[in-house]
ZATIDO-978224 format. One line per field, with one value per atom (N, C-alpha, C, O): residue number from 1; residue in one letter; atom name; x, y, z. Coordinates in steps of 0.001 Angstrom, whole numbers, plus 500000, padded with zeros to 6 digits. Layout:
% residues N
nuro = NUM,...;
loti = A,...;
segu = CA,...;
X = X,...;
Y = Y,...;
Z = Z,...;
//
This chain:
% residues 145
nuro = 1,1,1,1,2,2,2,2,3,3,3,3,4,4,4,4,5,5,5,5,6,6,6,6,7,7,7,7,8,8,8,8,9,9,9,9,10,10,10,10,11,11,11,11,12,12,12,12,13,13,13,13,14,14,14,14,15,15,15,15,16,16,16,16,17,17,17,17,18,18,18,18,19,19,19,19,20,20,20,20,21,21,21,21,22,22,22,22,23,23,23,23,24,24,24,24,25,25,25,25,26,26,26,26,27,27,27,27,28,28,28,28,29,29,29,29,30,30,30,30,31,31,31,31,32,32,32,32,33,33,33,33,34,34,34,34,35,35,35,35,36,36,36,36,37,37,37,37,38,38,38,38,39,39,39,39,40,40,40,40,41,41,41,41,42,42,42,42,43,43,43,43,44,44,44,44,45,45,45,45,46,46,46,46,47,47,47,47,48,48,48,48,49,49,49,49,50,50,50,50,51,51,51,51,52,52,52,52,53,53,53,53,54,54,54,54,55,55,55,55,56,56,56,56,57,57,57,57,58,58,58,58,59,59,59,59,60,60,60,60,61,61,61,61,62,62,62,62,63,63,63,63,64,64,64,64,65,65,65,65,66,66,66,66,67,67,67,67,68,68,68,68,69,69,69,69,70,70,70,70,71,71,71,71,72,72,72,72,73,73,73,73,74,74,74,74,75,75,75,75,76,76,76,76,77,77,77,77,78,78,78,78,79,79,79,79,80,80,80,80,81,81,81,81,82,82,82,82,83,83,83,83,84,84,84,84,85,85,85,85,86,86,86,86,87,87,87,87,88,88,88,88,89,89,89,89,90,90,90,90,91,91,91,91,92,92,92,92,93,93,93,93,94,94,94,94,95,95,95,95,96,96,96,96,97,97,97,97,98,98,98,98,99,99,99,99,100,100,100,100,101,101,101,101,102,102,102,102,103,103,103,103,104,104,104,104,105,105,105,105,106,106,106,106,107,107,107,107,108,108,108,108,109,109,109,109,110,110,110,110,111,111,111,111,112,112,112,112,113,113,113,113,114,114,114,114,115,115,115,115,116,116,116,116,117,117,117,117,118,118,118,118,119,119,119,119,120,120,120,120,121,121,121,121,122,122,122,122,123,123,123,123,124,124,124,124,125,125,125,125,126,126,126,126,127,127,127,127,128,128,128,128,129,129,129,129,130,130,130,130,131,131,131,131,132,132,132,132,133,133,133,133,134,134,134,134,135,135,135,135,136,136,136,136,137,137,137,137,138,138,138,138,139,139,139,139,140,140,140,140,141,141,141,141,142,142,142,142,143,143,143,143,144,144,144,144,145,145,145,145;
loti = X,X,X,X,X,X,X,X,X,X,X,X,X,X,X,X,X,X,X,X,X,X,X,X,X,X,X,X,X,X,X,X,X,X,X,X,X,X,X,X,X,X,X,X,X,X,X,X,X,X,X,X,X,X,X,X,X,X,X,X,X,X,X,X,X,X,X,X,X,X,X,X,X,X,X,X,X,X,X,X,X,X,X,X,X,X,X,X,X,X,X,X,X,X,X,X,X,X,X,X,X,X,X,X,X,X,X,X,X,X,X,X,X,X,X,X,X,X,X,X,X,X,X,X,X,X,X,X,X,X,X,X,X,X,X,X,X,X,X,X,X,X,X,X,X,X,X,X,X,X,X,X,X,X,X,X,X,X,X,X,X,X,X,X,X,X,X,X,X,X,X,X,X,X,X,X,X,X,X,X,X,X,X,X,X,X,X,X,X,X,X,X,X,X,X,X,X,X,X,X,X,X,X,X,X,X,X,X,X,X,X,X,X,X,X,X,X,X,X,X,X,X,X,X,X,X,X,X,X,X,X,X,X,X,X,X,X,X,X,X,X,X,X,X,X,X,X,X,X,X,X,X,X,X,X,X,X,X,X,X,X,X,X,X,X,X,X,X,X,X,X,X,X,X,X,X,X,X,X,X,X,X,X,X,X,X,X,X,X,X,X,X,X,X,X,X,X,X,X,X,X,X,X,X,X,X,X,X,X,X,X,X,X,X,X,X,X,X,X,X,X,X,X,X,X,X,X,X,X,X,X,X,X,X,X,X,X,X,X,X,X,X,X,X,X,X,X,X,X,X,X,X,X,X,X,X,X,X,X,X,X,X,X,X,X,X,X,X,X,X,X,X,X,X,X,X,X,X,X,X,X,X,X,X,X,X,X,X,X,X,X,X,X,X,X,X,X,X,X,X,X,X,X,X,X,X,X,X,X,X,X,X,X,X,X,X,X,X,X,X,X,X,X,X,X,X,X,X,X,X,X,X,X,X,X,X,X,X,X,X,X,X,X,X,X,X,X,X,X,X,X,X,X,X,X,X,X,X,X,X,X,X,X,X,X,X,X,X,X,X,X,X,X,X,X,X,X,X,X,X,X,X,X,X,X,X,X,X,X,X,X,X,X,X,X,X,X,X,X,X,X,X,X,X,X,X,X,X,X,X,X,X,X,X,X,X,X,X,X,X,X,X,X,X,X,X,X,X,X,X,X,X,X,X,X,X,X,X,X,X,X,X,X,X,X,X,X,X,X,X,X,X,X,X,X,X,X,X,X,X,X,X,X,X,X,X,X,X,X,X,X,X,X,X,X,X,X,X,X,X;
segu = N,CA,C,O,N,CA,C,O,N,CA,C,O,N,CA,C,O,N,CA,C,O,N,CA,C,O,N,CA,C,O,N,CA,C,O,N,CA,C,O,N,CA,C,O,N,CA,C,O,N,CA,C,O,N,CA,C,O,N,CA,C,O,N,CA,C,O,N,CA,C,O,N,CA,C,O,N,CA,C,O,N,CA,C,O,N,CA,C,O,N,CA,C,O,N,CA,C,O,N,CA,C,O,N,CA,C,O,N,CA,C,O,N,CA,C,O,N,CA,C,O,N,CA,C,O,N,CA,C,O,N,CA,C,O,N,CA,C,O,N,CA,C,O,N,CA,C,O,N,CA,C,O,N,CA,C,O,N,CA,C,O,N,CA,C,O,N,CA,C,O,N,CA,C,O,N,CA,C,O,N,CA,C,O,N,CA,C,O,N,CA,C,O,N,CA,C,O,N,CA,C,O,N,CA,C,O,N,CA,C,O,N,CA,C,O,N,CA,C,O,N,CA,C,O,N,CA,C,O,N,CA,C,O,N,CA,C,O,N,CA,C,O,N,CA,C,O,N,CA,C,O,N,CA,C,O,N,CA,C,O,N,CA,C,O,N,CA,C,O,N,CA,C,O,N,CA,C,O,N,CA,C,O,N,CA,C,O,N,CA,C,O,N,CA,C,O,N,CA,C,O,N,CA,C,O,N,CA,C,O,N,CA,C,O,N,CA,C,O,N,CA,C,O,N,CA,C,O,N,CA,C,O,N,CA,C,O,N,CA,C,O,N,CA,C,O,N,CA,C,O,N,CA,C,O,N,CA,C,O,N,CA,C,O,N,CA,C,O,N,CA,C,O,N,CA,C,O,N,CA,C,O,N,CA,C,O,N,CA,C,O,N,CA,C,O,N,CA,C,O,N,CA,C,O,N,CA,C,O,N,CA,C,O,N,CA,C,O,N,CA,C,O,N,CA,C,O,N,CA,C,O,N,CA,C,O,N,CA,C,O,N,CA,C,O,N,CA,C,O,N,CA,C,O,N,CA,C,O,N,CA,C,O,N,CA,C,O,N,CA,C,O,N,CA,C,O,N,CA,C,O,N,CA,C,O,N,CA,C,O,N,CA,C,O,N,CA,C,O,N,CA,C,O,N,CA,C,O,N,CA,C,O,N,CA,C,O,N,CA,C,O,N,CA,C,O,N,CA,C,O,N,CA,C,O,N,CA,C,O,N,CA,C,O,N,CA,C,O,N,CA,C,O,N,CA,C,O,N,CA,C,O,N,CA,C,O,N,CA,C,O,N,CA,C,O,N,CA,C,O,N,CA,C,O,N,CA,C,O,N,CA,C,O,N,CA,C,O,N,CA,C,O,N,CA,C,O,N,CA,C,O,N,CA,C,O,N,CA,C,O,N,CA,C,O,N,CA,C,O,N,CA,C,O,N,CA,C,O,N,CA,C,O,N,CA,C,O,N,CA,C,O;
X = 797393,798233,799211,799615,799579,800480,801911,802270,802734,804159,804918,804975,805520,806251,807769,808536,808189,809607,810347,811575,809632,810303,810053,808917,811091,810980,810613,811432,809369,808901,809012,808319,809895,810057,810438,810446,810747,811088,812560,813063,813277,814706,814912,814174,815899,816299,817797,818525,818244,819656,820290,819830,821361,822065,823524,824158,824079,825496,825913,826974,825089,825460,825217,825521,824669,824407,822905,822212,822432,821010,820819,821552,819834,819548,818053,817213,817746,816391,815872,816502,814736,814173,813750,813703,813444,812942,814068,813795,815292,816383,816712,816673,817024,817381,818612,819489,818649,819797,821079,821177,822050,823306,824313,824325,825141,826198,827233,827642,827670,828637,830013,830705,830407,831720,831545,830487,832604,832562,832868,832761,833242,833646,832440,831399,832605,831553,831864,833004,830849,831059,829884,828735,830177,829139,828471,829107,827201,826503,827177,827273,827639,828273,829547,829834,830307,831555,831248,831937,830220,829829,829367,829716,828600,828156,829352,829390,830320,831504,832302,832775,832439,833119,832379,832974,831056,830229,830352,830429,830371,830508,831883,831968,832939,834287,834308,834875,833670,833647,832852,833216,831769,830998,831854,831847,832601,833494,834557,834821,835167,836173,835593,836200,834403,833729,833464,833681,832993,832720,833998,833964,835107,836385,836866,837361,836717,837117,836319,836870,835019,834138,834484,834464,834809,835205,836519,836654,837476,838747,838519,839104,837644,837356,836674,836980,835753,835052,835996,835904,836917,837896,838841,839168,839271,840135,839427,840038,838158,837383,837228,837308,837006,836881,838209,838229,839316,840632,840894,841425,840527,840738,839880,840325,838643,837772,838334,838266,838890,839457,840691,840886,841497,842677,842222,842849,841153,840667,840135,840316,839500,838994,840109,840040,841149,842270,843014,843434,843196,843978,843563,844348,842370,841973,841932,842361,841434,841375,842782,843036,843688,845057,845712,846436,845462,846013,845438,846172,844162,843521,844099,844296,844364,844918,846342,846706,847132,848481,848419,849218,847461,847297,846902,847410,845985,845601,846767,846941,847591,848765,849731,850271,849958,850865,850340,851109,849056,848467,848626,848985,848355,848502,849929,850174,850886,852300,852685,853430,852179,852423,851879,852515,850677,850067,850877,851070,851347,852163,853436,853807,854085,855330,855099,855908,854011,853669,853502,854042,852758,852526,853782,853999,854597,855848,856787,857400,856876,857693,857136,857885,855818,855210,855558,855853,855529,855933,857385,857708,858219,859644,859742,860506,858940,859006,858329,858953,857087,856256,856638,856813,856766,857003,858473,858830,859320,860764,861183,862077,860532,860918,862286,862585,863101,864450,864524,865490,863528,863542,862274,861508,862060,860919,861223,862075,860514,860547,859137,858379,858800,857513,857683,858534,856854,856853,855457,854698,855121,853792,854033,854780,853411,853537,852136,851288,851910,850614,850396,851342,849154,848838,849508,850041,849481,850154,851146,850915,852229,853205,854331,854386,855240,856393,856154,855321,856890,856743,857106,857929,856489,856743,857216,856620,858284,858751,859346,859600,859568,860164,860844,860518,861779,862521,863030,863208,863263,863895,865334,865914,865908,867281,868268,869113,868166,869138,868981,869895,867859,867654,867608,867558,867625,867416,868466,868105,869744,870811,870629,870722,870372,870193,868986,869068,867870,866637,866845,866322,867617,867841,868906,868732,870017,871151,871077,871416,870642,870618,869284,869239,868226,866908,866463,865835,866775,866391,864894,864511,864097,862647,862026,861128,862501,861930,861998,861097,863075,863224,862706,861968,863087,862762,861318,860785,860699,859296,858346,857660,858278,857373,857731,856853,859032,859427,858933,858508,858991,858536,857012,856524,856280,854828,854509,853660,855176,854951,855262,854548,856323,856720,855660,855322,855151,854178,852763,851947,852460,851152,851048,849961,852197,852207,851990,851974;
Y = 195470,196627,196526,195433,197637,197718,197574,198151,196839,196666,197831,197996,198666,199839,199612,200541,198435,198112,198436,198359,198794,199105,197983,197548,197529,196442,197052,197705,196834,197357,196224,195212,196407,195389,196079,197307,195304,195877,196165,196427,196126,196447,197941,198657,198400,199811,199869,198935,200947,201103,202029,203152,201541,202322,202336,201283,203534,203672,202753,202132,202660,201872,200375,199621,199919,198471,198283,199100,197200,196869,196160,195230,196609,195999,195649,196459,194484,194051,194511,194256,195179,195692,194578,194771,193426,192338,191629,190956,191774,191099,191859,193088,191118,191741,192620,192362,193663,194595,193861,193230,193951,193267,194235,195410,193765,194581,194829,193896,196092,196437,195853,195425,195834,195293,193971,193677,193191,191903,192041,191078,193226,193492,193475,194066,192790,192800,193977,194159,194767,195943,196132,195919,196527,196785,198144,199056,198252,199534,200725,201812,200510,201619,202086,203280,201100,201407,202174,203135,201735,202414,203829,204756,204012,205364,206247,207415,205695,206450,206860,207992,205947,206265,207354,208288,207190,208169,209548,210560,209577,210859,211491,212692,210685,211176,211735,212797,210987,211453,212747,213600,212886,214151,215316,216387,215098,216121,216496,217675,215462,215713,216500,217462,216094,216794,218245,219140,218483,219818,220673,221820,220118,220845,221159,222254,220188,220408,221531,222406,221504,222556,223925,224925,223976,225232,225751,226948,224854,225282,225831,226841,225133,225602,226959,227833,227138,228391,229524,230624,229252,230221,230590,231760,229579,229827,230685,231573,230422,231202,232653,233585,232840,234203,234939,236109,234262,234920,235313,236392,234443,234751,235937,236792,236001,237150,238445,239498,238376,239551,240040,241244,239112,239504,240217,241187,239747,240405,241792,242719,241965,243271,244249,245433,243720,244597,245141,246298,244365,244777,246085,247032,246213,247431,248644,249724,248509,249640,250079,251273,249130,249468,250214,251186,249765,250417,251836,252772,251988,253298,254238,255428,253686,254496,254962,256102,254107,254498,255602,256539,255471,256510,257852,258896,257821,259066,259647,260866,258814,259291,259973,261031,259384,259974,261310,262259,261398,262705,263741,264886,263338,264293,264753,265939,263850,264217,265184,266136,264938,265895,267278,268293,267301,268593,269320,270532,268600,269200,269764,270903,269002,269425,270683,271610,270703,271848,273118,274171,273009,274168,274589,275780,273642,273971,274762,275750,274310,275009,276425,277382,276516,277847,278750,279927,278211,278985,279474,280617,278601,278968,280161,281101,280087,281085,282402,283462,282343,283505,284144,285361,283351,283866,283941,284299,283600,283643,282761,283126,281593,280639,280082,279886,279836,279336,277820,277294,277124,275676,275087,275778,273787,273109,271624,271061,271020,269561,269117,269870,267898,267326,265813,265220,265220,263762,263266,263873,262176,261553,260111,259394,259684,258289,257668,257883,256887,256256,255109,254604,254720,253619,252338,251580,252098,250937,251434,252450,250725,251096,251898,252130,252323,253046,254548,255035,255276,256733,257416,256925,258531,259342,260703,261285,261214,262530,263279,262721,264558,265391,266587,266963,267163,268328,269143,268641,270409,271258,270828,270167,271199,270765,271074,270241,272284,272688,271955,272013,271270,270539,269031,268278,268583,267155,266260,265248,266600,265787,265690,264604,266820,266819,265937,265142,266078,265341,263835,263057,263435,262003,261444,260343,262147,261613,261824,260924,262989,263285,262896,262197,263351,263099,261665,261069,261113,259746,259477,258554,260315,260297,258926,258490,258256,256944,255965,255145,256041,255131,255745,255103,256973,257612,258109,258216,258404,258904,257840,258123,256657,255638,255259,254966,255276,254947,256008,255690,257302,258401,258307,258547,257968,257831,256712,256873,255553,254416,254792,254380,255574,255970,256871,256693,257806,258750,258203,258702,257172,256541,255586,255338,255055,254100,254738,254042;
Z = 189500,189459,188331,187934,187830,186688,187156,188182,186458,186805,186224,185006,187113,186645,186684,186432,186985,186950,188227,188264,189270,190546,191524,191711,192132,193111,194444,195092,194851,196153,197140,197034,198102,199134,200430,200510,201424,202716,202807,203899,201695,201696,201642,200966,202341,202280,202038,202373,201467,201188,202220,202429,202868,203862,203506,203431,203281,202945,201801,201863,200758,199597,199737,198813,200888,201129,201279,201885,200718,200886,202223,202560,202966,204273,204298,203905,204744,204862,206241,207268,206240,207510,208453,209668,207901,208723,209508,210501,209076,209739,211043,211088,212060,213319,213161,212336,213977,213895,214252,215305,213369,213596,214161,213794,215034,215602,214523,213833,214365,213326,213602,212678,214852,215196,215929,216486,215911,216595,218088,218847,218486,219858,220783,220493,221893,222916,223836,224263,224133,224970,225881,225496,227075,228066,227758,227230,228095,227822,228523,227954,229760,230490,229787,229709,229274,228582,227275,226930,226575,225333,225630,224898,226674,227064,227395,227010,228104,228481,227215,227118,226275,225036,224253,223716,224216,223501,224138,223441,225456,226179,225852,225595,225863,225529,224111,223853,223187,221803,221624,220814,222383,222332,222807,222202,223908,224424,223380,223144,222754,221726,220579,220107,220121,219035,219396,218580,220625,221099,221059,220615,221517,221543,220130,219864,219225,217845,217226,216558,217453,216894,217476,216759,218796,219433,218818,218562,218585,217970,216566,216176,215803,214445,214478,213666,215415,215521,215903,215359,216852,217280,216135,215935,215393,214242,213193,212599,212970,212007,212486,211685,213790,214336,214183,213801,214478,214325,212896,212633,211959,210537,210136,209370,210649,210337,210940,210307,212162,212781,211976,211805,211500,210712,209438,209012,208839,207616,207964,207175,209089,209496,209821,209491,210482,210911,209715,209745,208667,207505,206917,206969,206353,205683,206608,206201,207835,208742,209146,209302,209316,209654,208509,208723,207319,206146,206000,205684,206225,206153,207215,206968,208387,209499,209132,209420,208511,208094,207048,207056,206157,205106,205706,205297,206685,207375,208102,208098,208740,209466,208520,208844,207356,206375,205898,205743,205666,205248,206335,206061,207596,208722,208827,209046,208678,208775,207659,207887,206465,205357,205672,205386,206273,206637,207704,207614,208700,209765,209151,209431,208344,207706,206860,206880,206133,205303,206147,205808,207235,208101,208851,209075,209234,209910,208971,209373,207745,206764,206492,206298,206485,206320,207475,207272,208713,209901,209762,210087,209286,209109,208134,208351,207049,206016,206443,206377,206871,207152,208498,208574,209533,210879,211244,212366,210289,210538,211714,212479,211859,212930,212549,211371,213551,213322,213185,212632,213677,213562,214156,214827,213900,214449,214614,213926,215528,215703,216075,216685,215704,216124,216208,215545,217033,217168,217422,218177,216802,216980,217387,216721,218467,218905,218806,219671,217722,217586,218581,219186,218731,219631,219165,219975,217866,217301,216260,215603,216117,215109,215704,216911,214824,215338,215299,214534,216128,216206,214898,214126,214674,213483,213965,214872,213363,213763,212611,211544,212840,211813,212476,213602,211764,212283,211133,210023,211405,210392,210196,211057,209076,208756,209878,210206,210477,211474,212816,213639,213064,214342,214138,215110,212897,212626,213287,213888,213194,213759,215269,215841,215911,217375,217749,218685,217019,217292,217167,217965,216151,215934,216828,217350,217041,217767,219287,220055,219709,221188,221818,222830,221212,221783,221560,222436,220422,220031,220292,221011,219683,219899,219617,220337,218581,218208,219359,219532,220161,221300,222584,223333,222839,224127,224231,225335,223131,223163,223732,224714,223173,223715,225182,225993,225484,226877,227846,228957,227418,228279,228479,229583,227451,227603,228547,229425,228395,229288,230723,231638,230938,232291,232930,234100,232193,232773,232850,233624,232048,232142,233324,233845,233738,234821,236174,237190;
//
């Protein structure tokens, strides 16, 4: 046979160390341990590993949920602002065309703070007496319960 420069023997490389297959398996540690104790340790380590993996998976899910919530939340705020502009536009038109003396409105979203508006002549009353920002969500909670 032709010599190709490769040493073919029963040696194998494990973790950067050469190990001869013919040598009996050597214990890695000098510690003497009973099989039952080793099984118990292995069982504990498997449980620990499982818990660590579950925590990592849960953390990854939470991170993914946060990423999902961001854009949709932002889009919802944008839609709310557009709706509020539309309401304000139509209310002012009512004041002009229908000779309405004043208007008020309030929107309490599922998440976030309440949004409200009022004509100039009712704004002080709406903010100081009615206190819609505080009393509106409280009233909803009271009647939903």
